[in-house]
PDB file of N, CA, C and O in Angstrom:
ATOM      1  N   MET A   1     113.016 113.711-138.997  1.00  0.00           N
ATOM      2  CA  MET A   1     114.296 114.393-139.021  1.00  0.00           C
ATOM      3  C   MET A   1     114.167 115.640-138.142  1.00  0.00           C
ATOM      4  O   MET A   1     113.298 116.482-138.370  1.00  0.00           O
ATOM      5  N   ASP A   2     115.005 115.747-137.177  1.00  0.00           N
ATOM      6  CA  ASP A   2     114.999 116.904-136.290  1.00  0.00           C
ATOM      7  C   ASP A   2     116.018 117.915-136.774  1.00  0.00           C
ATOM      8  O   ASP A   2     117.195 117.602-136.953  1.00  0.00           O
ATOM      9  N   LEU A   3     115.547 119.130-136.982  1.00  0.00           N
ATOM     10  CA  LEU A   3     116.430 120.207-137.413  1.00  0.00           C
ATOM     11  C   LEU A   3     116.316 121.372-136.453  1.00  0.00           C
ATOM     12  O   LEU A   3     115.237 121.673-135.942  1.00  0.00           O
ATOM     13  N   THR A   4     117.428 122.015-136.217  1.00  0.00           N
ATOM     14  CA  THR A   4     117.370 123.247-135.451  1.00  0.00           C
ATOM     15  C   THR A   4     116.895 124.352-136.384  1.00  0.00           C
ATOM     16  O   THR A   4     116.822 124.160-137.598  1.00  0.00           O
ATOM     17  N   LEU A   5     116.580 125.486-135.825  1.00  0.00           N
ATOM     18  CA  LEU A   5     116.109 126.600-136.637  1.00  0.00           C
ATOM     19  C   LEU A   5     117.169 127.039-137.646  1.00  0.00           C
ATOM     20  O   LEU A   5     116.848 127.359-138.790  1.00  0.00           O
ATOM     21  N   VAL A   6     118.419 127.053-137.224  1.00  0.00           N
ATOM     22  CA  VAL A   6     119.506 127.463-138.122  1.00  0.00           C
ATOM     23  C   VAL A   6     119.655 126.466-139.262  1.00  0.00           C
ATOM     24  O   VAL A   6     119.831 126.861-140.414  1.00  0.00           O
ATOM     25  N   GLU A   7     119.585 125.162-138.945  1.00  0.00           N
ATOM     26  CA  GLU A   7     119.693 124.139-139.989  1.00  0.00           C
ATOM     27  C   GLU A   7     118.521 124.216-140.954  1.00  0.00           C
ATOM     28  O   GLU A   7     118.697 124.059-142.162  1.00  0.00           O
ATOM     29  N   TYR A   8     117.312 124.461-140.421  1.00  0.00           N
ATOM     30  CA  TYR A   8     116.130 124.590-141.272  1.00  0.00           C
ATOM     31  C   TYR A   8     116.271 125.781-142.212  1.00  0.00           C
ATOM     32  O   TYR A   8     115.985 125.668-143.404  1.00  0.00           O
ATOM     33  N   GLU A   9     116.711 126.920-141.684  1.00  0.00           N
ATOM     34  CA  GLU A   9     116.884 128.104-142.526  1.00  0.00           C
ATOM     35  C   GLU A   9     117.957 127.873-143.580  1.00  0.00           C
ATOM     36  O   GLU A   9     117.819 128.340-144.711  1.00  0.00           O
ATOM     37  N   ALA A  10     119.030 127.157-143.227  1.00  0.00           N
ATOM     38  CA  ALA A  10     120.090 126.858-144.193  1.00  0.00           C
ATOM     39  C   ALA A  10     119.565 125.936-145.292  1.00  0.00           C
ATOM     40  O   ALA A  10     119.876 126.133-146.467  1.00  0.00           O
ATOM     41  N   ALA A  11     118.779 124.940-144.921  1.00  0.00           N
ATOM     42  CA  ALA A  11     118.208 124.034-145.913  1.00  0.00           C
ATOM     43  C   ALA A  11     117.241 124.778-146.824  1.00  0.00           C
ATOM     44  O   ALA A  11     117.235 124.562-148.035  1.00  0.00           O
ATOM     45  N   LEU A  12     116.426 125.650-146.246  1.00  0.00           N
ATOM     46  CA  LEU A  12     115.482 126.435-147.031  1.00  0.00           C
ATOM     47  C   LEU A  12     116.213 127.356-148.002  1.00  0.00           C
ATOM     48  O   LEU A  12     115.821 127.476-149.162  1.00  0.00           O
ATOM     49  N   ARG A  13     117.262 127.999-147.535  1.00  0.00           N
ATOM     50  CA  ARG A  13     118.056 128.875-148.410  1.00  0.00           C
ATOM     51  C   ARG A  13     118.725 128.066-149.519  1.00  0.00           C
ATOM     52  O   ARG A  13     118.799 128.526-150.658  1.00  0.00           O
ATOM     53  N   GLY A  14     119.207 126.875-149.202  1.00  0.00           N
ATOM     54  CA  GLY A  14     119.807 126.016-150.212  1.00  0.00           C
ATOM     55  C   GLY A  14     118.818 125.636-151.296  1.00  0.00           C
ATOM     56  O   GLY A  14     119.166 125.613-152.477  1.00  0.00           O
ATOM     57  N   MET A  15     117.581 125.335-150.905  1.00  0.00           N
ATOM     58  CA  MET A  15     116.548 125.008-151.894  1.00  0.00           C
ATOM     59  C   MET A  15     116.217 126.217-152.765  1.00  0.00           C
ATOM     60  O   MET A  15     115.990 126.075-153.967  1.00  0.00           O
ATOM     61  N   GLN A  16     116.189 127.396-152.167  1.00  0.00           N
ATOM     62  CA  GLN A  16     115.923 128.605-152.939  1.00  0.00           C
ATOM     63  C   GLN A  16     117.054 128.884-153.922  1.00  0.00           C
ATOM     64  O   GLN A  16     116.806 129.271-155.064  1.00  0.00           O
ATOM     65  N   LEU A  17     118.295 128.688-153.481  1.00  0.00           N
ATOM     66  CA  LEU A  17     119.438 128.894-154.381  1.00  0.00           C
ATOM     67  C   LEU A  17     119.441 127.871-155.509  1.00  0.00           C
ATOM     68  O   LEU A  17     119.809 128.198-156.638  1.00  0.00           O
ATOM     69  N   ARG A  18     119.039 126.642-155.220  1.00  0.00           N
ATOM     70  CA  ARG A  18     118.953 125.624-156.261  1.00  0.00           C
ATOM     71  C   ARG A  18     117.913 126.016-157.308  1.00  0.00           C
ATOM     72  O   ARG A  18     118.141 125.834-158.504  1.00  0.00           O
ATOM     73  N   THR A  19     116.782 126.550-156.872  1.00  0.00           N
ATOM     74  CA  THR A  19     115.754 126.993-157.809  1.00  0.00           C
ATOM     75  C   THR A  19     116.270 128.126-158.686  1.00  0.00           C
ATOM     76  O   THR A  19     116.010 128.148-159.889  1.00  0.00           O
ATOM     77  N   ILE A  20     116.994 129.060-158.095  1.00  0.00           N
ATOM     78  CA  ILE A  20     117.569 130.163-158.869  1.00  0.00           C
ATOM     79  C   ILE A  20     118.550 129.624-159.895  1.00  0.00           C
ATOM     80  O   ILE A  20     118.557 130.084-161.037  1.00  0.00           O
ATOM     81  N   ASP A  21     119.381 128.658-159.513  1.00  0.00           N
ATOM     82  CA  ASP A  21     120.333 128.057-160.449  1.00  0.00           C
ATOM     83  C   ASP A  21     119.615 127.346-161.590  1.00  0.00           C
ATOM     84  O   ASP A  21     120.073 127.387-162.732  1.00  0.00           O
ATOM     85  N   GLN A  22     118.492 126.695-161.289  1.00  0.00           N
ATOM     86  CA  GLN A  22     117.727 126.020-162.338  1.00  0.00           C
ATOM     87  C   GLN A  22     117.170 127.030-163.333  1.00  0.00           C
ATOM     88  O   GLN A  22     117.212 126.791-164.540  1.00  0.00           O
ATOM     89  N   TYR A  23     116.650 128.155-162.845  1.00  0.00           N
ATOM     90  CA  TYR A  23     116.150 129.196-163.752  1.00  0.00           C
ATOM     91  C   TYR A  23     117.269 129.782-164.603  1.00  0.00           C
ATOM     92  O   TYR A  23     117.072 130.075-165.782  1.00  0.00           O
ATOM     93  N   GLU A  24     118.451 129.951-163.998  1.00  0.00           N
ATOM     94  CA  GLU A  24     119.578 130.476-164.761  1.00  0.00           C
ATOM     95  C   GLU A  24     119.976 129.496-165.863  1.00  0.00           C
ATOM     96  O   GLU A  24     120.271 129.912-166.984  1.00  0.00           O
ATOM     97  N   LEU A  25     119.986 128.203-165.554  1.00  0.00           N
ATOM     98  CA  LEU A  25     120.311 127.194-166.553  1.00  0.00           C
ATOM     99  C   LEU A  25     119.277 127.184-167.676  1.00  0.00           C
ATOM    100  O   LEU A  25     119.633 127.041-168.846  1.00  0.00           O
ATOM    101  N   MET A  26     118.001 127.336-167.326  1.00  0.00           N
ATOM    102  CA  MET A  26     116.966 127.387-168.353  1.00  0.00           C
ATOM    103  C   MET A  26     117.145 128.597-169.260  1.00  0.00           C
ATOM    104  O   MET A  26     116.947 128.496-170.471  1.00  0.00           O
ATOM    105  N   ALA A  27     117.518 129.739-168.691  1.00  0.00           N
ATOM    106  CA  ALA A  27     117.732 130.941-169.497  1.00  0.00           C
ATOM    107  C   ALA A  27     118.925 130.757-170.433  1.00  0.00           C
ATOM    108  O   ALA A  27     118.866 131.144-171.600  1.00  0.00           O
ATOM    109  N   LYS A  28     119.996 130.173-169.928  1.00  0.00           N
ATOM    110  CA  LYS A  28     121.171 129.935-170.776  1.00  0.00           C
ATOM    111  C   LYS A  28     120.842 128.937-171.880  1.00  0.00           C
ATOM    112  O   LYS A  28     121.298 129.095-173.012  1.00  0.00           O
ATOM    113  N   SER A  29     120.056 127.914-171.562  1.00  0.00           N
ATOM    114  CA  SER A  29     119.665 126.929-172.570  1.00  0.00           C
ATOM    115  C   SER A  29     118.810 127.572-173.649  1.00  0.00           C
ATOM    116  O   SER A  29     118.966 127.270-174.832  1.00  0.00           O
ATOM    117  N   ALA A  30     117.905 128.460-173.243  1.00  0.00           N
ATOM    118  CA  ALA A  30     117.056 129.142-174.215  1.00  0.00           C
ATOM    119  C   ALA A  30     117.884 130.036-175.136  1.00  0.00           C
ATOM    120  O   ALA A  30     117.634 130.093-176.340  1.00  0.00           O
ATOM    121  N   MET A  31     118.873 130.734-174.566  1.00  0.00           N
ATOM    122  CA  MET A  31     119.728 131.584-175.392  1.00  0.00           C
ATOM    123  C   MET A  31     120.563 130.751-176.357  1.00  0.00           C
ATOM    124  O   MET A  31     120.749 131.142-177.509  1.00  0.00           O
ATOM    125  N   ALA A  32     121.062 129.616-175.905  1.00  0.00           N
ATOM    126  CA  ALA A  32     121.840 128.742-176.779  1.00  0.00           C
ATOM    127  C   ALA A  32     120.962 128.178-177.895  1.00  0.00           C
ATOM    128  O   ALA A  32     121.398 128.075-179.041  1.00  0.00           O
ATOM    129  N   GLN A  33     119.734 127.816-177.558  1.00  0.00           N
ATOM    130  CA  GLN A  33     118.816 127.297-178.567  1.00  0.00           C
ATOM    131  C   GLN A  33     118.468 128.379-179.581  1.00  0.00           C
ATOM    132  O   GLN A  33     118.407 128.108-180.780  1.00  0.00           O
ATOM    133  N   ARG A  34     118.240 129.596-179.114  1.00  0.00           N
ATOM    134  CA  ARG A  34     117.933 130.698-180.018  1.00  0.00           C
ATOM    135  C   ARG A  34     119.098 130.948-180.964  1.00  0.00           C
ATOM    136  O   ARG A  34     118.899 131.146-182.163  1.00  0.00           O
ATOM    137  N   TYR A  35     120.312 130.938-180.426  1.00  0.00           N
ATOM    138  CA  TYR A  35     121.492 131.150-181.267  1.00  0.00           C
ATOM    139  C   TYR A  35     121.593 130.050-182.320  1.00  0.00           C
ATOM    140  O   TYR A  35     121.839 130.330-183.493  1.00  0.00           O
ATOM    141  N   ALA A  36     121.401 128.788-181.896  1.00  0.00           N
ATOM    142  CA  ALA A  36     121.548 127.663-182.821  1.00  0.00           C
ATOM    143  C   ALA A  36     120.496 127.708-183.931  1.00  0.00           C
ATOM    144  O   ALA A  36     120.782 127.312-185.061  1.00  0.00           O
ATOM    145  N   GLN A  37     119.301 128.177-183.634  1.00  0.00           N
ATOM    146  CA  GLN A  37     118.239 128.210-184.634  1.00  0.00           C
ATOM    147  C   GLN A  37     118.372 129.391-185.591  1.00  0.00           C
ATOM    148  O   GLN A  37     117.976 129.278-186.751  1.00  0.00           O
ATOM    149  N   HIS A  38     118.916 130.516-185.139  1.00  0.00           N
ATOM    150  CA  HIS A  38     118.899 131.729-185.950  1.00  0.00           C
ATOM    151  C   HIS A  38     120.241 132.101-186.570  1.00  0.00           C
ATOM    152  O   HIS A  38     120.293 132.992-187.417  1.00  0.00           O
ATOM    153  N   ALA A  39     121.315 131.450-186.174  1.00  0.00           N
ATOM    154  CA  ALA A  39     122.616 131.796-186.737  1.00  0.00           C
ATOM    155  C   ALA A  39     122.732 131.211-188.143  1.00  0.00           C
ATOM    156  O   ALA A  39     122.259 130.107-188.413  1.00  0.00           O
ATOM    157  N   LYS A  40     123.363 131.966-189.023  1.00  0.00           N
ATOM    158  CA  LYS A  40     123.551 131.461-190.386  1.00  0.00           C
ATOM    159  C   LYS A  40     124.500 130.278-190.384  1.00  0.00           C
ATOM    160  O   LYS A  40     124.256 129.268-191.042  1.00  0.00           O
ATOM    161  N   ARG A  41     125.580 130.414-189.640  1.00  0.00           N
ATOM    162  CA  ARG A  41     126.546 129.323-189.501  1.00  0.00           C
ATOM    163  C   ARG A  41     126.776 129.097-188.007  1.00  0.00           C
ATOM    164  O   ARG A  41     127.712 129.639-187.419  1.00  0.00           O
ATOM    165  N   ALA A  42     125.926 128.309-187.423  1.00  0.00           N
ATOM    166  CA  ALA A  42     126.025 128.063-185.982  1.00  0.00           C
ATOM    167  C   ALA A  42     127.304 127.293-185.685  1.00  0.00           C
ATOM    168  O   ALA A  42     127.676 126.369-186.408  1.00  0.00           O
ATOM    169  N   ASN A  43     127.962 127.688-184.616  1.00  0.00           N
ATOM    170  CA  ASN A  43     129.214 127.068-184.219  1.00  0.00           C
ATOM    171  C   ASN A  43     129.051 126.540-182.800  1.00  0.00           C
ATOM    172  O   ASN A  43     128.700 127.282-181.883  1.00  0.00           O
ATOM    173  N   GLU A  44     129.310 125.262-182.637  1.00  0.00           N
ATOM    174  CA  GLU A  44     129.139 124.638-181.327  1.00  0.00           C
ATOM    175  C   GLU A  44     130.035 125.281-180.278  1.00  0.00           C
ATOM    176  O   GLU A  44     129.633 125.413-179.122  1.00  0.00           O
ATOM    177  N   ARG A  45     131.233 125.680-180.659  1.00  0.00           N
ATOM    178  CA  ARG A  45     132.164 126.276-179.694  1.00  0.00           C
ATOM    179  C   ARG A  45     131.680 127.629-179.194  1.00  0.00           C
ATOM    180  O   ARG A  45     132.074 128.052-178.107  1.00  0.00           O
ATOM    181  N   LYS A  46     130.838 128.320-179.954  1.00  0.00           N
ATOM    182  CA  LYS A  46     130.306 129.589-179.453  1.00  0.00           C
ATOM    183  C   LYS A  46     129.275 129.351-178.358  1.00  0.00           C
ATOM    184  O   LYS A  46     129.063 130.211-177.504  1.00  0.00           O
ATOM    185  N   ILE A  47     128.640 128.200-178.381  1.00  0.00           N
ATOM    186  CA  ILE A  47     127.681 127.866-177.330  1.00  0.00           C
ATOM    187  C   ILE A  47     128.433 127.339-176.107  1.00  0.00           C
ATOM    188  O   ILE A  47     128.221 127.807-174.988  1.00  0.00           O
ATOM    189  N   PHE A  48     129.308 126.369-176.330  1.00  0.00           N
ATOM    190  CA  PHE A  48     130.074 125.794-175.225  1.00  0.00           C
ATOM    191  C   PHE A  48     131.383 125.267-175.777  1.00  0.00           C
ATOM    192  O   PHE A  48     131.389 124.442-176.690  1.00  0.00           O
ATOM    193  N   ASP A  49     132.480 125.734-175.234  1.00  0.00           N
ATOM    194  CA  ASP A  49     133.807 125.300-175.652  1.00  0.00           C
ATOM    195  C   ASP A  49     134.358 124.341-174.601  1.00  0.00           C
ATOM    196  O   ASP A  49     134.830 124.758-173.543  1.00  0.00           O
ATOM    197  N   LYS A  50     134.288 123.055-174.913  1.00  0.00           N
ATOM    198  CA  LYS A  50     134.699 122.030-173.962  1.00  0.00           C
ATOM    199  C   LYS A  50     136.187 122.136-173.633  1.00  0.00           C
ATOM    200  O   LYS A  50     136.579 121.988-172.475  1.00  0.00           O
ATOM    201  N   ASN A  51     137.015 122.389-174.642  1.00  0.00           N
ATOM    202  CA  ASN A  51     138.459 122.468-174.408  1.00  0.00           C
ATOM    203  C   ASN A  51     138.802 123.611-173.460  1.00  0.00           C
ATOM    204  O   ASN A  51     139.639 123.443-172.573  1.00  0.00           O
ATOM    205  N   ARG A  52     138.175 124.761-173.629  1.00  0.00           N
ATOM    206  CA  ARG A  52     138.437 125.896-172.744  1.00  0.00           C
ATOM    207  C   ARG A  52     137.966 125.586-171.320  1.00  0.00           C
ATOM    208  O   ARG A  52     138.626 125.952-170.347  1.00  0.00           O
ATOM    209  N   ALA A  53     136.820 124.909-171.208  1.00  0.00           N
ATOM    210  CA  ALA A  53     136.313 124.542-169.881  1.00  0.00           C
ATOM    211  C   ALA A  53     137.260 123.565-169.194  1.00  0.00           C
ATOM    212  O   ALA A  53     137.505 123.676-167.993  1.00  0.00           O
ATOM    213  N   LEU A  54     137.791 122.608-169.952  1.00  0.00           N
ATOM    214  CA  LEU A  54     138.729 121.650-169.361  1.00  0.00           C
ATOM    215  C   LEU A  54     140.029 122.323-168.961  1.00  0.00           C
ATOM    216  O   LEU A  54     140.606 121.990-167.926  1.00  0.00           O
ATOM    217  N   ARG A  55     140.499 123.275-169.776  1.00  0.00           N
ATOM    218  CA  ARG A  55     141.719 123.996-169.414  1.00  0.00           C
ATOM    219  C   ARG A  55     141.514 124.794-168.134  1.00  0.00           C
ATOM    220  O   ARG A  55     142.390 124.809-167.269  1.00  0.00           O
ATOM    221  N   SER A  56     140.377 125.452-168.002  1.00  0.00           N
ATOM    222  CA  SER A  56     140.133 126.242-166.800  1.00  0.00           C
ATOM    223  C   SER A  56     139.942 125.339-165.583  1.00  0.00           C
ATOM    224  O   SER A  56     140.270 125.732-164.463  1.00  0.00           O
ATOM    225  N   LEU A  57     139.416 124.135-165.793  1.00  0.00           N
ATOM    226  CA  LEU A  57     139.238 123.197-164.699  1.00  0.00           C
ATOM    227  C   LEU A  57     140.582 122.664-164.225  1.00  0.00           C
ATOM    228  O   LEU A  57     140.791 122.493-163.024  1.00  0.00           O
ATOM    229  N   ASN A  58     141.482 122.404-165.142  1.00  0.00           N
ATOM    230  CA  ASN A  58     142.789 121.856-164.793  1.00  0.00           C
ATOM    231  C   ASN A  58     143.773 122.920-164.330  1.00  0.00           C
ATOM    232  O   ASN A  58     144.820 122.587-163.775  1.00  0.00           O
ATOM    233  N   HIS A  59     143.461 124.184-164.546  1.00  0.00           N
ATOM    234  CA  HIS A  59     144.349 125.269-164.146  1.00  0.00           C
ATOM    235  C   HIS A  59     144.132 125.546-162.663  1.00  0.00           C
ATOM    236  O   HIS A  59     143.055 125.985-162.260  1.00  0.00           O
ATOM    237  N   HIS A  60     145.147 125.292-161.860  1.00  0.00           N
ATOM    238  CA  HIS A  60     145.008 125.409-160.408  1.00  0.00           C
ATOM    239  C   HIS A  60     145.286 126.821-159.901  1.00  0.00           C
ATOM    240  O   HIS A  60     145.164 127.064-158.700  1.00  0.00           O
ATOM    241  N   GLY A  61     145.646 127.740-160.753  1.00  0.00           N
ATOM    242  CA  GLY A  61     146.005 129.076-160.306  1.00  0.00           C
ATOM    243  C   GLY A  61     144.835 129.912-159.836  1.00  0.00           C
ATOM    244  O   GLY A  61     145.028 130.856-159.069  1.00  0.00           O
ATOM    245  N   ASN A  62     143.614 129.592-160.275  1.00  0.00           N
ATOM    246  CA  ASN A  62     142.476 130.420-159.901  1.00  0.00           C
ATOM    247  C   ASN A  62     141.710 129.874-158.702  1.00  0.00           C
ATOM    248  O   ASN A  62     140.633 130.378-158.386  1.00  0.00           O
ATOM    249  N   GLN A  63     142.238 128.860-158.030  1.00  0.00           N
ATOM    250  CA  GLN A  63     141.569 128.322-156.856  1.00  0.00           C
ATOM    251  C   GLN A  63     141.952 129.118-155.620  1.00  0.00           C
ATOM    252  O   GLN A  63     143.110 129.496-155.439  1.00  0.00           O
ATOM    253  N   ASN A  64     140.968 129.364-154.781  1.00  0.00           N
ATOM    254  CA  ASN A  64     141.229 130.061-153.525  1.00  0.00           C
ATOM    255  C   ASN A  64     141.762 129.079-152.497  1.00  0.00           C
ATOM    256  O   ASN A  64     141.343 127.923-152.453  1.00  0.00           O
ATOM    257  N   LYS A  65     142.684 129.545-151.675  1.00  0.00           N
ATOM    258  CA  LYS A  65     143.198 128.710-150.597  1.00  0.00           C
ATOM    259  C   LYS A  65     142.166 128.690-149.475  1.00  0.00           C
ATOM    260  O   LYS A  65     141.527 129.706-149.203  1.00  0.00           O
ATOM    261  N   PRO A  66     141.999 127.542-148.821  1.00  0.00           N
ATOM    262  CA  PRO A  66     141.018 127.482-147.737  1.00  0.00           C
ATOM    263  C   PRO A  66     141.456 128.338-146.554  1.00  0.00           C
ATOM    264  O   PRO A  66     142.642 128.431-146.238  1.00  0.00           O
ATOM    265  N   ASP A  67     140.481 128.955-145.914  1.00  0.00           N
ATOM    266  CA  ASP A  67     140.735 129.785-144.745  1.00  0.00           C
ATOM    267  C   ASP A  67     140.944 128.871-143.541  1.00  0.00           C
ATOM    268  O   ASP A  67     140.037 128.130-143.161  1.00  0.00           O
ATOM    269  N   LYS A  68     142.122 128.916-142.944  1.00  0.00           N
ATOM    270  CA  LYS A  68     142.456 128.021-141.835  1.00  0.00           C
ATOM    271  C   LYS A  68     141.537 128.236-140.641  1.00  0.00           C
ATOM    272  O   LYS A  68     141.148 127.280-139.970  1.00  0.00           O
ATOM    273  N   ARG A  69     141.191 129.490-140.378  1.00  0.00           N
ATOM    274  CA  ARG A  69     140.331 129.786-139.223  1.00  0.00           C
ATOM    275  C   ARG A  69     138.953 129.144-139.420  1.00  0.00           C
ATOM    276  O   ARG A  69     138.393 128.572-138.484  1.00  0.00           O
ATOM    277  N   MET A  70     138.412 129.240-140.631  1.00  0.00           N
ATOM    278  CA  MET A  70     137.103 128.648-140.891  1.00  0.00           C
ATOM    279  C   MET A  70     137.166 127.125-140.815  1.00  0.00           C
ATOM    280  O   MET A  70     136.231 126.495-140.320  1.00  0.00           O
ATOM    281  N   LEU A  71     138.258 126.521-141.301  1.00  0.00           N
ATOM    282  CA  LEU A  71     138.404 125.072-141.212  1.00  0.00           C
ATOM    283  C   LEU A  71     138.492 124.619-139.761  1.00  0.00           C
ATOM    284  O   LEU A  71     137.927 123.589-139.396  1.00  0.00           O
ATOM    285  N   GLN A  72     139.198 125.383-138.934  1.00  0.00           N
ATOM    286  CA  GLN A  72     139.300 125.032-137.521  1.00  0.00           C
ATOM    287  C   GLN A  72     137.947 125.142-136.830  1.00  0.00           C
ATOM    288  O   GLN A  72     137.594 124.292-136.013  1.00  0.00           O
ATOM    289  N   GLN A  73     137.183 126.193-137.155  1.00  0.00           N
ATOM    290  CA  GLN A  73     135.855 126.359-136.561  1.00  0.00           C
ATOM    291  C   GLN A  73     134.930 125.222-136.985  1.00  0.00           C
ATOM    292  O   GLN A  73     134.174 124.698-136.167  1.00  0.00           O
ATOM    293  N   ALA A  74     134.987 124.839-138.259  1.00  0.00           N
ATOM    294  CA  ALA A  74     134.137 123.751-138.742  1.00  0.00           C
ATOM    295  C   ALA A  74     134.527 122.435-138.089  1.00  0.00           C
ATOM    296  O   ALA A  74     133.665 121.645-137.702  1.00  0.00           O
ATOM    297  N   SER A  75     135.819 122.203-137.968  1.00  0.00           N
ATOM    298  CA  SER A  75     136.294 120.980-137.328  1.00  0.00           C
ATOM    299  C   SER A  75     135.855 120.929-135.872  1.00  0.00           C
ATOM    300  O   SER A  75     135.442 119.878-135.383  1.00  0.00           O
ATOM    301  N   LYS A  76     135.943 122.059-135.178  1.00  0.00           N
ATOM    302  CA  LYS A  76     135.540 122.121-133.775  1.00  0.00           C
ATOM    303  C   LYS A  76     134.033 121.894-133.632  1.00  0.00           C
ATOM    304  O   LYS A  76     133.584 121.218-132.706  1.00  0.00           O
ATOM    305  N   ALA A  77     133.257 122.466-134.559  1.00  0.00           N
ATOM    306  CA  ALA A  77     131.800 122.319-134.489  1.00  0.00           C
ATOM    307  C   ALA A  77     131.377 120.883-134.766  1.00  0.00           C
ATOM    308  O   ALA A  77     130.410 120.400-134.175  1.00  0.00           O
ATOM    309  N   LEU A  78     132.083 120.196-135.651  1.00  0.00           N
ATOM    310  CA  LEU A  78     131.705 118.827-136.001  1.00  0.00           C
ATOM    311  C   LEU A  78     132.403 117.778-135.147  1.00  0.00           C
ATOM    312  O   LEU A  78     132.201 116.581-135.353  1.00  0.00           O
ATOM    313  N   ASN A  79     133.212 118.205-134.199  1.00  0.00           N
ATOM    314  CA  ASN A  79     133.976 117.279-133.376  1.00  0.00           C
ATOM    315  C   ASN A  79     133.079 116.348-132.571  1.00  0.00           C
ATOM    316  O   ASN A  79     133.370 115.156-132.472  1.00  0.00           O
ATOM    317  N   ASP A  80     132.012 116.854-132.001  1.00  0.00           N
ATOM    318  CA  ASP A  80     131.128 116.053-131.155  1.00  0.00           C
ATOM    319  C   ASP A  80     129.916 115.508-131.904  1.00  0.00           C
ATOM    320  O   ASP A  80     129.045 114.884-131.298  1.00  0.00           O
ATOM    321  N   TYR A  81     129.851 115.734-133.196  1.00  0.00           N
ATOM    322  CA  TYR A  81     128.689 115.312-133.982  1.00  0.00           C
ATOM    323  C   TYR A  81     128.744 113.816-134.230  1.00  0.00           C
ATOM    324  O   TYR A  81     129.755 113.289-134.696  1.00  0.00           O
ATOM    325  N   GLN A  82     127.654 113.137-133.916  1.00  0.00           N
ATOM    326  CA  GLN A  82     127.553 111.711-134.176  1.00  0.00           C
ATOM    327  C   GLN A  82     126.203 111.434-134.808  1.00  0.00           C
ATOM    328  O   GLN A  82     125.192 112.023-134.425  1.00  0.00           O
ATOM    329  N   VAL A  83     126.195 110.535-135.779  1.00  0.00           N
ATOM    330  CA  VAL A  83     124.947 110.121-136.423  1.00  0.00           C
ATOM    331  C   VAL A  83     124.444 108.896-135.715  1.00  0.00           C
ATOM    332  O   VAL A  83     125.164 107.908-135.575  1.00  0.00           O
ATOM    333  N   ASN A  84     123.197 108.958-135.262  1.00  0.00           N
ATOM    334  CA  ASN A  84     122.587 107.824-134.581  1.00  0.00           C
ATOM    335  C   ASN A  84     121.500 107.230-135.492  1.00  0.00           C
ATOM    336  O   ASN A  84     120.514 107.887-135.827  1.00  0.00           O
ATOM    337  N   PHE A  85     121.714 105.984-135.874  1.00  0.00           N
ATOM    338  CA  PHE A  85     120.737 105.302-136.717  1.00  0.00           C
ATOM    339  C   PHE A  85     119.876 104.417-135.836  1.00  0.00           C
ATOM    340  O   PHE A  85     120.378 103.737-134.941  1.00  0.00           O
ATOM    341  N   THR A  86     118.587 104.430-136.093  1.00  0.00           N
ATOM    342  CA  THR A  86     117.679 103.563-135.367  1.00  0.00           C
ATOM    343  C   THR A  86     116.933 102.701-136.371  1.00  0.00           C
ATOM    344  O   THR A  86     116.528 103.178-137.431  1.00  0.00           O
ATOM    345  N   LEU A  87     116.756 101.440-136.035  1.00  0.00           N
ATOM    346  CA  LEU A  87     116.043 100.515-136.904  1.00  0.00           C
ATOM    347  C   LEU A  87     114.576 100.481-136.485  1.00  0.00           C
ATOM    348  O   LEU A  87     114.253 100.346-135.305  1.00  0.00           O
ATOM    349  N   GLU A  88     113.712 100.605-137.462  1.00  0.00           N
ATOM    350  CA  GLU A  88     112.287 100.528-137.187  1.00  0.00           C
ATOM    351  C   GLU A  88     111.819  99.110-137.464  1.00  0.00           C
ATOM    352  O   GLU A  88     112.276  98.458-138.403  1.00  0.00           O
ATOM    353  N   LYS A  89     110.906  98.652-136.637  1.00  0.00           N
ATOM    354  CA  LYS A  89     110.374  97.287-136.818  1.00  0.00           C
ATOM    355  C   LYS A  89     109.201  97.278-137.732  1.00  0.00           C
ATOM    356  O   LYS A  89     108.631  96.219-137.995  1.00  0.00           O
TER     357      LYS A  89
END
């Protein structure tokens, strides 16, 4: 796989961000487990409220509109991009 320096740095940064997200998820899981073990009356909704998450997911008011200039730049950059597949024997 041939990568330019910019693509390599972007991939490396993406892997680092994924690792940070995994640590954050582990910390949240540990806090939820601690709450569930030590609460006198543990409540599932205090750990995660599925209904509230679904309402926020279906609510379209908090979505940002895409930036037209950035979409045009991305479209222009990917205009000449072609994937070339080669078969190995």
